[in-house]
C-alpha positions as CSV (number, residue, x, y, z in Angstrom):
1,M,0.0,0.0,0.0
2,G,2.8,2.4,0.9
3,S,4.5,2.0,-2.5
4,A,1.2,2.5,-4.4
5,R,0.4,5.6,-2.4
6,R,3.8,7.0,-2.9
7,Q,3.5,6.5,-6.7
8,A,0.0,8.1,-6.6
9,I,1.6,11.2,-5.0
10,L,4.3,11.3,-7.6
11,E,1.8,11.0,-10.5
12,A,-0.2,13.8,-8.9
13,A,2.9,15.9,-8.5
14,L,3.8,15.5,-12.2
15,E,0.4,17.0,-13.1
16,V,0.5,19.8,-10.6
17,F,4.1,20.9,-11.2
18,A,3.5,20.8,-15.0
19,E,0.5,23.1,-14.6
20,R,1.9,25.5,-12.0
21,G,5.6,25.2,-11.8
22,F,7.6,24.8,-8.6
23,K,7.0,28.2,-7.1
24,S,3.2,28.2,-7.6
25,A,2.6,24.6,-6.8
26,S,1.8,23.6,-3.3
27,I,1.8,20.5,-1.1
28,D,-2.0,21.0,-0.6
29,A,-2.6,21.0,-4.4
30,V,-0.7,17.8,-4.8
31,A,-2.5,16.2,-1.8
32,E,-5.9,17.2,-3.2
33,R,-5.0,15.8,-6.7
34,A,-3.8,12.5,-5.1
35,G,-6.9,12.3,-2.8
36,L,-4.9,12.6,0.4
37,T,-4.4,15.0,3.2
38,R,-1.4,17.4,3.4
39,Q,0.0,15.3,6.2
40,G,-0.4,12.2,4.1
41,V,1.9,13.7,1.4
42,L,4.4,15.0,4.0
43,H,4.6,11.5,5.5
44,Y,6.3,10.4,2.3
45,F,7.9,13.7,1.1
46,P,8.8,16.0,4.0
47,S,9.2,19.1,1.8
48,K,8.1,20.5,-1.5
49,K,11.8,20.5,-2.7
50,R,12.1,16.8,-1.8
51,L,8.8,16.1,-3.7
52,L,10.0,17.9,-6.8
53,L,13.4,16.1,-6.9
54,E,11.7,12.7,-6.3
55,M,9.1,13.5,-9.0
56,L,11.8,14.3,-11.5
57,T,13.6,11.1,-10.6
58,F,10.3,9.2,-11.0
59,R,9.9,10.7,-14.5
60,E,13.4,9.6,-15.5
61,Q,12.7,6.1,-14.2
62,L,9.5,5.8,-16.3
63,N,11.5,6.8,-19.4
64,R,14.2,4.3,-18.7
65,E,11.7,1.5,-18.1
66,H,10.0,2.3,-21.4
67,L,13.3,2.2,-23.3
68,A,14.5,-1.0,-21.6
69,D,13.7,-3.1,-24.7
70,H,16.1,-1.0,-26.8
71,P,19.6,-2.5,-26.6
72,A,21.9,0.4,-25.6
73,G,24.2,1.4,-28.3
74,E,22.6,-0.7,-31.1
75,D,20.6,2.1,-32.7
76,L,21.0,5.4,-31.0
77,P,18.8,7.5,-33.4
78,A,15.9,4.9,-32.8
79,D,16.4,5.1,-29.0
80,F,16.1,8.9,-29.0
81,A,13.1,8.8,-31.4
82,A,11.4,6.3,-29.0
83,A,12.1,8.6,-26.1
84,V,10.4,11.5,-27.9
85,A,7.4,9.3,-28.9
86,F,7.0,8.1,-25.3
87,E,7.0,11.7,-23.9
88,Q,4.5,12.7,-26.6
89,G,2.2,10.0,-25.2
90,H,2.7,11.5,-21.7
91,P,2.5,15.3,-22.2
92,S,2.9,16.1,-18.5
93,F,6.4,14.6,-18.6
94,A,7.6,17.0,-21.2
95,T,5.6,19.9,-19.8
96,V,7.1,19.6,-16.3
97,H,10.5,19.3,-17.8
98,S,10.0,22.6,-19.7
99,V,8.6,24.3,-16.6
100,V,11.6,23.2,-14.6
101,M,14.0,24.3,-17.4
102,A,12.4,27.7,-17.5
103,E,12.8,28.1,-13.7
104,A,16.4,27.0,-13.9
105,V,17.1,29.7,-16.6
106,T,15.7,32.3,-14.2
107,G,18.0,31.0,-11.4
108,Q,15.3,29.4,-9.2
109,E,16.3,26.6,-6.9
110,P,16.1,23.6,-6.8
111,A,15.4,23.7,-10.5
112,R,18.7,25.3,-11.4
113,G,20.8,22.8,-9.5
114,Y,18.9,19.8,-10.8
115,V,18.9,20.9,-14.5
116,G,22.6,21.8,-14.4
117,D,23.6,18.4,-13.0
118,R,21.3,16.6,-15.4
119,C,22.6,18.4,-18.5
120,R,26.2,17.7,-17.5
121,S,25.4,14.0,-16.7
122,L,23.4,13.5,-20.0
123,Q,26.1,15.1,-22.1
124,A,28.9,13.1,-20.4
125,H,26.9,9.8,-20.8
126,L,26.1,10.4,-24.5
127,T,29.6,11.5,-25.3
128,A,30.9,8.3,-23.7
129,R,28.5,6.1,-25.7
130,L,29.4,7.8,-28.9
131,T,33.1,7.6,-28.2
132,E,32.9,3.9,-27.3
133,R,31.1,3.2,-30.6
134,Y,33.0,5.5,-33.0
135,G,36.0,6.9,-31.3
136,E,36.8,10.6,-30.8
137,R,35.6,11.5,-34.3
138,L,32.2,10.3,-35.7
139,P,31.6,9.4,-39.4
140,S,29.9,12.8,-39.8
141,G,33.2,14.5,-38.9
142,L,31.9,15.9,-35.6
143,T,33.7,15.1,-32.4
144,A,31.7,12.9,-29.9
145,S,31.4,15.8,-27.6
146,A,30.0,18.2,-30.2
147,A,27.6,15.6,-31.5
148,A,26.3,14.9,-28.0
149,T,25.7,18.6,-27.4
150,A,23.9,18.9,-30.8
151,V,21.7,15.9,-30.1
152,L,20.6,17.2,-26.7
153,A,19.8,20.6,-28.2
154,L,17.8,18.8,-30.9
155,I,15.7,16.9,-28.3
156,E,15.1,20.1,-26.3
157,G,14.1,22.0,-29.3
158,V,11.7,19.3,-30.6
159,H,10.0,19.2,-27.1
160,Q,9.4,22.9,-27.3
161,L,8.0,22.7,-30.8
162,W,5.3,20.2,-30.1
163,L,4.4,21.6,-26.7
164,V,3.9,25.1,-28.1
165,D,2.2,24.0,-31.3
166,P,0.6,20.5,-30.8
167,G,-0.9,20.3,-34.3
168,P,-2.1,17.2,-36.1
169,D,1.3,16.3,-37.4
170,T,3.2,16.0,-34.1
171,D,3.6,12.3,-34.7
172,R,6.3,13.2,-37.3
173,Y,8.7,14.5,-34.6
174,P,10.1,11.1,-33.6
175,S,11.1,10.4,-37.2
176,V,12.5,14.0,-37.4
177,V,14.7,13.2,-34.4
178,R,15.8,9.9,-35.8
179,D,16.8,11.2,-39.2
180,A,18.4,14.4,-37.9
181,M,20.4,12.4,-35.3
182,A,21.5,10.0,-38.0
183,V,22.9,12.9,-40.0
184,L,24.7,14.3,-36.9
185,I,26.3,10.9,-36.4
186,G,26.9,10.1,-40.0
187,E,24.8,7.0,-40.2
188,E,22.1,6.2,-42.7
189,P,18.8,8.0,-42.2
190,E,15.6,6.2,-42.6
191,G,14.9,7.6,-46.0
192,G,18.1,6.7,-47.9
193,G,21.9,6.8,-48.1
194,K,24.3,8.3,-45.7
195,A,24.5,12.1,-45.3
196,D,28.0,12.3,-47.0
197,D,26.8,10.2,-49.9
198,R,23.9,12.5,-50.5
199,A,26.0,15.6,-50.2
200,Q,28.4,14.4,-52.8
201,A,25.7,13.3,-55.3
202,P,25.7,15.3,-58.5
203,V,23.0,17.9,-58.9
204,V,20.9,17.3,-62.0
205,K,19.6,20.5,-63.6
206,G,16.5,20.5,-65.7
């Protein structure tokens, strides 16, 4: 029962923080959304800061569980495309991430500390994966570090695009991420030959 109630609180917190941000959200609002009393929430999470950090960790855990079927390092563009598709199916995940990012940019804690640590950790992890697979320089010509930075910027940008303009064609974004990441790496995009092959192809004028 304790584990189920804890998860219910975290799920409620995802919705409330996505709607209101850290500063405007309250323990009372989370408790009401979870169908609990304020003391019921504080029993598991003794402060709003602790609740936010646990909620962000919970979000990351759900992402990792969803991607568990993808062999790490086998198809990186497909892995990242799957991550975008998963978050599109759970809009509160991407929304709360964007809200926390905005609060980090304006210097609000604990968002600033969390986002800074997460960005450095993600870039280091992706750089290591790319280096392990390709060495210091990728087939595209980019260094592993530059490619990692570009990939993370791509993911952040795509999140903002479909959150701000959730039109009928948002299901194209996972394939956009997959193909753009393939070009950044220098692998074969879904639609055809490698980026360098297409770049060197002769232009036929009519």
